[in-house]
C-alpha positions as CSV (number, residue, x, y, z in Angstrom):
1,M,-28.2,-3.0,9.4
2,A,-27.2,-5.5,12.2
3,L,-23.5,-4.9,11.3
4,I,-23.8,-1.2,11.6
5,N,-25.6,-1.5,15.0
6,I,-22.8,-3.8,16.3
7,C,-20.2,-1.4,15.1
8,V,-21.9,1.5,16.7
9,V,-22.1,-0.3,20.0
10,L,-18.5,-1.4,19.8
11,A,-17.3,2.1,18.9
12,L,-19.2,3.5,21.9
13,V,-17.7,0.9,24.2
14,L,-14.2,1.5,22.8
15,S,-14.6,5.3,23.1
16,L,-15.5,4.8,26.8
17,D,-12.4,2.7,27.3
18,V,-10.2,5.3,25.6
19,A,-11.9,8.1,27.6
20,T,-11.2,6.2,30.8
21,A,-7.6,5.5,29.9
22,L,-6.8,9.0,28.5
23,D,-9.5,11.0,30.2
24,Q,-10.8,12.2,26.8
25,P,-12.6,10.7,23.8
26,R,-10.7,10.2,20.5
27,R,-10.9,13.4,18.5
28,E,-8.4,12.7,15.8
29,I,-6.3,10.0,14.0
30,R,-2.8,10.8,13.0
31,F,-1.9,8.7,9.9
32,A,1.7,8.4,8.8
33,V,2.1,8.5,5.0
34,A,5.0,8.5,2.6
35,A,3.6,10.8,-0.1
36,Q,5.6,9.5,-3.1
37,F,3.7,6.5,-4.4
38,P,1.0,7.6,-6.8
39,P,-1.8,6.6,-7.3
40,F,-2.0,5.6,-3.7
41,Q,-0.5,8.6,-1.9
42,S,1.3,11.6,-3.4
43,R,1.0,15.4,-3.6
44,N,-0.7,17.2,-6.5
45,P,0.8,20.3,-8.1
46,Q,-0.9,22.4,-5.4
47,G,0.8,20.4,-2.6
48,W,-2.4,18.6,-1.5
49,L,-2.2,14.9,-0.5
50,V,-4.2,12.8,-3.0
51,G,-4.6,9.1,-3.9
52,L,-6.5,6.0,-2.9
53,N,-5.0,5.7,0.6
54,I,-5.8,9.3,1.3
55,D,-9.4,9.0,0.1
56,L,-9.9,5.8,2.2
57,G,-8.3,7.3,5.3
58,S,-10.4,10.4,5.0
59,A,-13.6,8.4,4.6
60,L,-12.7,6.3,7.6
61,C,-12.2,9.4,9.7
62,M,-15.5,10.8,8.5
63,Q,-17.2,7.6,9.4
64,L,-15.7,7.7,12.9
65,K,-16.4,11.4,13.2
66,V,-12.8,12.3,14.0
67,R,-10.3,14.6,12.3
68,C,-7.7,13.1,10.0
69,I,-4.1,14.4,10.4
70,W,-1.5,13.3,7.9
71,V,2.1,13.0,9.1
72,D,4.6,12.9,6.2
73,Q,7.3,10.3,6.5
74,V,10.4,9.7,4.4
75,V,9.8,5.9,4.6
76,V,6.4,4.4,5.5
77,E,7.8,1.5,7.6
78,N,8.7,3.7,10.6
79,F,7.8,1.4,13.4
80,P,9.9,3.2,16.1
81,A,8.1,6.4,15.4
82,L,4.7,4.6,15.7
83,E,5.8,3.1,19.1
84,A,7.0,6.6,20.2
85,R,3.4,7.9,19.4
86,Q,4.5,10.4,16.8
87,F,1.4,9.2,15.0
88,D,-1.4,6.7,15.6
89,A,-1.3,4.5,12.5
90,I,0.6,3.9,9.3
91,M,-1.6,4.1,6.2
92,G,-1.1,1.6,3.3
93,M,1.1,-1.4,4.2
94,A,1.0,-5.0,3.1
95,P,0.6,-7.2,6.2
96,T,3.4,-9.8,6.4
97,S,4.6,-12.2,9.1
98,E,7.7,-10.1,9.5
99,R,5.8,-6.9,10.0
100,R,3.3,-8.5,12.3
101,R,6.2,-9.0,14.8
102,W,6.1,-5.3,15.4
103,V,2.6,-4.1,14.7
104,S,-1.0,-5.1,14.3
105,F,-3.0,-4.7,11.1
106,T,-6.6,-3.8,10.3
107,D,-8.5,-5.8,7.8
108,N,-7.3,-5.4,4.2
109,L,-8.4,-2.1,2.6
110,Y,-8.0,-3.6,-0.9
111,P,-6.2,-6.4,-2.7
112,F,-2.6,-6.0,-3.9
113,T,-0.9,-8.0,-6.7
114,T,2.8,-8.0,-7.7
115,R,3.8,-8.4,-11.4
116,L,7.0,-8.5,-13.5
117,V,7.1,-5.8,-16.1
118,A,9.5,-5.8,-19.1
119,R,9.6,-5.2,-22.8
120,R,6.9,-7.4,-24.6
121,N,9.5,-9.2,-26.8
122,S,12.0,-9.9,-24.0
123,G,10.7,-13.3,-23.2
124,L,11.3,-12.8,-19.5
125,R,9.3,-14.6,-16.8
126,P,9.0,-13.9,-13.1
127,T,11.4,-16.7,-12.1
128,A,15.0,-16.7,-10.9
129,S,16.1,-18.9,-13.8
130,S,14.6,-16.6,-16.4
131,L,16.0,-13.5,-14.8
132,K,19.5,-14.8,-14.0
133,G,22.0,-12.2,-15.1
134,K,19.2,-9.6,-15.7
135,R,18.8,-6.3,-13.9
136,V,15.5,-6.0,-12.0
137,G,14.5,-2.7,-10.6
138,V,12.6,-2.5,-7.3
139,L,11.5,0.4,-5.0
140,L,13.8,0.9,-2.0
141,G,12.3,-0.4,1.2
142,S,9.4,-2.2,-0.5
143,N,8.2,-5.7,0.0
144,R,9.2,-6.4,-3.6
145,E,12.8,-5.4,-2.8
146,A,12.8,-7.8,0.2
147,F,11.5,-10.6,-1.9
148,A,13.9,-10.0,-4.8
149,R,16.9,-9.8,-2.6
150,S,15.9,-12.8,-0.6
151,K,14.7,-15.1,-3.4
152,W,16.2,-14.0,-6.6
153,A,19.5,-12.2,-5.9
154,P,21.2,-15.4,-4.4
155,K,20.4,-17.1,-7.7
156,G,22.2,-14.6,-9.9
157,V,19.5,-11.9,-10.5
158,I,20.9,-8.4,-10.3
159,V,18.6,-6.4,-8.0
160,K,18.7,-2.6,-8.4
161,S,16.9,-0.4,-5.8
162,F,15.4,3.0,-6.6
163,W,14.1,5.7,-4.2
164,L,11.4,6.9,-6.6
165,N,9.2,5.1,-9.1
166,E,10.0,7.9,-11.6
167,E,13.7,7.1,-11.5
168,L,13.0,3.4,-11.9
169,V,10.7,3.9,-14.9
170,R,13.2,6.2,-16.6
171,S,15.9,3.5,-16.2
172,L,13.6,0.8,-17.5
173,V,12.6,2.8,-20.6
174,A,16.3,3.8,-21.2
175,G,17.3,0.1,-21.0
176,D,19.5,0.6,-17.9
177,I,17.5,-2.2,-16.2
178,D,15.7,-5.1,-17.9
179,A,12.6,-5.5,-15.8
180,T,10.8,-4.3,-12.7
181,L,8.9,-6.1,-10.0
182,Q,6.1,-3.8,-8.9
183,G,2.6,-3.5,-7.6
184,T,0.1,-3.8,-10.5
185,V,-1.6,-0.5,-10.0
186,E,1.4,1.7,-9.4
187,I,3.4,0.5,-12.4
188,R,0.3,0.7,-14.6
189,N,-0.1,4.3,-13.5
190,A,3.6,5.1,-13.8
191,L,4.4,3.4,-17.1
192,L,1.9,1.0,-18.8
193,D,-0.9,3.5,-19.3
194,T,1.5,6.1,-20.8
195,D,2.9,6.4,-24.3
196,D,6.3,5.3,-23.0
197,G,4.8,2.1,-21.8
198,L,3.5,0.8,-25.2
199,A,6.5,-1.5,-25.7
200,F,6.1,-2.9,-22.1
201,D,3.7,-5.3,-20.5
202,F,3.0,-7.6,-17.6
203,L,5.0,-10.8,-18.3
204,G,4.1,-14.1,-16.7
205,P,1.6,-14.6,-13.8
206,A,1.3,-12.5,-10.7
207,V,4.1,-13.3,-8.2
208,S,2.7,-14.6,-4.9
209,A,4.8,-15.0,-1.7
210,E,4.4,-14.4,2.0
211,L,7.1,-11.8,1.8
212,L,5.0,-9.8,-0.7
213,G,1.6,-10.0,1.0
214,D,-1.7,-9.9,-0.9
215,G,-3.4,-6.8,0.3
216,V,-3.0,-3.4,1.8
217,A,-4.0,-2.5,5.4
218,I,-3.4,0.0,8.2
219,A,-0.7,-0.7,10.8
220,V,-1.3,0.2,14.4
221,R,0.5,-0.4,17.7
222,K,0.1,-4.0,18.9
223,L,-1.7,-2.9,22.1
224,D,-4.0,-0.4,20.3
225,T,-6.8,-2.9,19.8
226,A,-9.3,-0.1,20.3
227,L,-8.2,1.8,17.2
228,R,-7.8,-1.3,15.1
229,N,-11.3,-2.4,15.9
230,E,-12.8,1.1,15.3
231,L,-11.1,1.2,11.9
232,N,-12.3,-2.3,11.0
233,C,-15.9,-1.3,11.9
234,A,-15.7,1.9,10.0
235,L,-14.4,0.0,6.9
236,A,-17.2,-2.5,7.2
237,Q,-19.7,0.3,7.3
238,L,-18.2,2.0,4.2
239,M,-18.5,-1.3,2.4
240,Q,-22.1,-1.8,3.4
241,S,-23.2,1.7,2.5
242,G,-21.6,1.5,-1.0
243,E,-19.2,4.4,-0.2
244,Y,-16.2,2.1,-0.3
245,Q,-16.9,1.0,-3.9
246,R,-17.4,4.6,-5.0
247,I,-14.0,5.4,-3.6
248,I,-12.0,2.6,-5.1
249,Q,-13.8,2.3,-8.5
250,P,-11.8,5.2,-10.2
251,Y,-8.5,3.4,-9.3
252,R,-9.2,0.3,-11.4
253,L,-7.4,-2.0,-9.0
254,E,-7.8,-5.1,-11.1
255,A,-8.0,-3.6,-14.6
256,P,-5.4,-4.4,-17.3
257,P,-3.3,-1.6,-18.8
258,S,-5.0,0.7,-21.2
259,G,-5.3,-0.6,-24.7
260,R,-4.1,-4.1,-23.8
């Protein structure tokens, strides 16, 4: 209860600061989102935005009593557009030291792990020596691409980038690539929990590195401490009320693949 009271007071103070600076209180939050990464953010057959990040962003807006506006982006890491105020925040990014040079981040929305996925009998491990000469698929513009090109490619690993996860998965199933380095939840959703994924599995331990990050947060402009603090308070309130757990539970963030 004390936490909620503190957040309420802070939100009121921040609202006054914003009102003084902009001559009006905050009425909306414009979230940038690249809607091509299920189950985090994508469009359903009806064209509606769906996914964990959408659910959490909507809940944060409800907690703050503001309107959520979603701004579609081709790539999520569009810091120039954020600085140009084309939107207020970028939903769903892993905080890394490189990204912190350009933006500030809220507290983590949820944990994020990175795993190597390949055929069960391949014997591959998530190391440069094991993957030397092998073709590893990554998503274009992702932290995993940055990691693989920085740490593995110089040691003989062939890194292949894909625009969409669907294309990457098709290439993996067809044998055009030997493995993929992916976020645990998205590759489970795209492959391991499907019939095509029965011959594939997580191989070796999770890959941990600063370039990859270990969680997902919301990016805001460095000087927009008011919005960052408001979002952090709203997130804390959702956790305290139990609403946060209700939202994330269906996404099985730490669950193994089905039938494993």
